[in-house]
N, C-alpha and C positions, 0 to 999 in steps of 0.2 A: 554612762547611757542616759542620765536624766537630762543631759543637755540637748538630745535630739527628740522632738515630739513627733516627727514624721519619719520613720525609718522605712525606706522604700527598697523592698527586696525584689530582685529578679526572680523568676520562677525556674525556667529551664536551665540547669546547670548550677544553680545556687541553692535552691530548696529541694529540688528533685531532679533525677535524670530519667525521662520517660516515665515509667511506671514504679521507679524506684525512689523512695525518699532518701535524702541525705541526712543521716541521723543527727549529726552535729547541727544542722539547720534546724531540725525540728526541736531540738532541745533549747537552741538559742531563742527561737520564737516564743516557746513556753516560758522561758525565764523573763523575756521582754514583757510579755502579757501579764506575768505576775507582778512585775513593777508598775503596771498600769498604763503601759503604752501599747496600742494596737497597732502593729506594722501594716504597711501597705504592700500589696502584691502586685508588681509591675511586670507585664509580659508583652513581647512583641508577637506572640502566637495569637493569631486573630481566629483561630478555628473554633475555639470553645467559648460558650457563653459564661457571664459571670457565675451563674448558678452551677454549671458543669464544673468550672474551676473550684467553686466552694466546695462541691461534693468530693472532688479529687483531693483537695488539701484535708478534708475531714477524714478520708480514707487513711491519711498518713497521721491522724491524730491532731491535726491543726485546725482549730476552730476560729472562724472568722465570718464577718458579715459581707454581703456582696458590695457594700459601699466602699470597702477597703480593697477592692480588686479593680485594677485598671488595665485594660487591654488595648492593644493597637487598633483593634476593631472599633472599640468605643471611641478612641481618640480620633480615628479617621472619619467617623459618622459625625462627630461634633465639628471636625474641620470642614466637611462638606456643607453642614448645615450652616456654618458661620460665613463660608466664602462663596458658596454657590446656592443661595437660598432659592427653593422652588425647583431646582435642577432634577432631572431624571438620571438614575445611576444604572450602568450595566455593571454587574458584580461578578467577579471571579473570586470564589472563596467558599466557605462552609458556614455551618450554622451560627457560630459566634458573630461573624461579620454580617450575615443577613439579619439577625436579631438586632444588632446594634444600629443598622441602618433604618430598619423599620421603627424603632423606638424613637428616633429623631424625626419621623414623619417623612422619611424620604421615599420617593417613588422609585421602584425597581423595574426595569424594562430590559428586553432583549434586543430592542430595536431603536435606532437612532438616538442614543443616549446623549445627554449633555456632558456626562462624566463617565469615565471607566474607572472602577476601583479594583484593585488587585491585592488579594491576600493569598495565604497558602491554601491550596486545593488539591487534596490528595486524590481526588478523582478528575484531575485535570485531563482534557482531551484536545486533539488537534482543532476540533470544530470550536471550542471555547476560545482557544487562542486566536484563531483566525478571525472570529466575529469581533473580539476585542481589538485586534489589530485593524480591522477595516474601520471600526468606529473611531479609533484614534486618528487614523489617516484622514477621516472625513471631518476631523476638527473637535472631537470630544477631548475634554481635559483629561489628564492621565494622573491618578493618584494611587499610591501604594501604601500598604499598612507598614512595611518595613523593608529594609535592604539585606536581611540577614542572608549570607550565602549558605549557611548550614546552621543546624542547631542540634545540641547534644540529646541523645537518647541512651537508654540502657545498653543498646548495641553499639554505640558510637555515633559519630556525626553523620547526619543525613541532609539531603538538599532542603534548603530553606527558601522562603518567598523570593528572596533576592536573586536566586538562580534563575527563576522563571522570569523575573523582571528583566534580567540581562537579555533573555531571548527577546522579550518584547521590545526593548530598547533597540535591538539590532534589527527587528523586523519593521519597526516604525520610525525610527530615526528620532524618537521622543524620549526624554528623560522625565520620569514621573516626579511629582511632589511626594516626598516620603514623610511620614507623620510619626511612625514609631521611632524608638531608639536607633541611632544616636540623637535623633532630633529630641528637643525637651518638651514637646507638646503634652505628653502624659503627665509630667511633673508639673507643668504649668496648670493643667486642669486641676490637679490635687491642691496646688497652692491657691488657685482661685476659689475652689469650693470651701475650703476649710480656713483660709486666711493665715497660713503659716508664714512666719518670717523664713527667709532663706537660711539663715543660720541655725534654724531649728530642724533643717532637713538634711538627710543624708541618703545617697544612692549606693546600694550594695549589689555587687554583681561579679560574676566570673569572666565576662567578656569585656575587655577593654574598649574595643572598637564600638560597642553598642552601650553597655550599661555605664561604664566609667565616663565615656564621652558624653553621654546625655547629661550626667551630673555636672561635668565640667562646663558644657555649654549652657546650662542653666544657672551656673554660678553657686553650686551648693558643694558641701563636702562629699567625698566618694571614698568607698572601701572596696578593694579588689580581695576576692576570696580565691584561693588556689584551687586547682583540681577541675577546672572547666575548660573553656575554649581557649583563654589567653594564659600562657605559661608565666610563672613568676619572673623568670629571667627576662622576658620580652617586656614585661609590664614595667620593671624597675629601670629599664633603659629608656623609656618614652620620655619625649621632651616635656610633656605634661603628665607627670605620674599622679596616681591616685593619692588622695590625702592620707589614707592608711592602706596597709596591705597585710593580710593575715592568711596563714595556711588553713585555718578553720575558724567558723564563726564562734566556736566555744573558747577561742583565744581572746575574744572581745570581753574585756573586764574593766569596764569604766573609761572607755575612750573619750 
């Protein structure tokens, strides 16, 4: 474990499922911290703020600071500020995305936006989708936090942001720029902020198409953990398999 200074853990399906923690992950994090390594928590879920995620992790007995939490909302806000400076944004999303955009100094609007940003919105309405559709058809840039078709909860898999993005793609004929996993923007921001070498980083997750692909695209080691979205059988048959595969994080012993 001493080889890795930035252990980047997916949240949904790796550390917890909905409101239920994964005990092996909680124990693994505690042992990692005892060794003096603070893991990073990387999530495509844009609905929650860093503080809300910090509090959720704390309810499972996991202590971390907000600087070690990276969400697709934070990444998409940084992306918009870097690529569309001064642009106004129409947002479909929840508190996490709103806070991230405002912290970057981005102007939010419901009329004639320069950019439409789409994240998970569990209060989605036809009117929201229609307004965003019209804005994109009028020329607004289209950016999405992630392309997850579904994500794991304690009850099973439920629709993710990618399912709603598919609807918008059909309605507008436009494909958005995706910023969350499997894109590597979040990992890139962590490396830029802390100056890690890529050989010091590892991406850990249950979903091959998002977590593992993000690590592969960024050029760092990857670890697939069984029990989530991607089955062990499917992962081991991939043309680009993960660097490591474990049934449980408690099997990690000096990788």
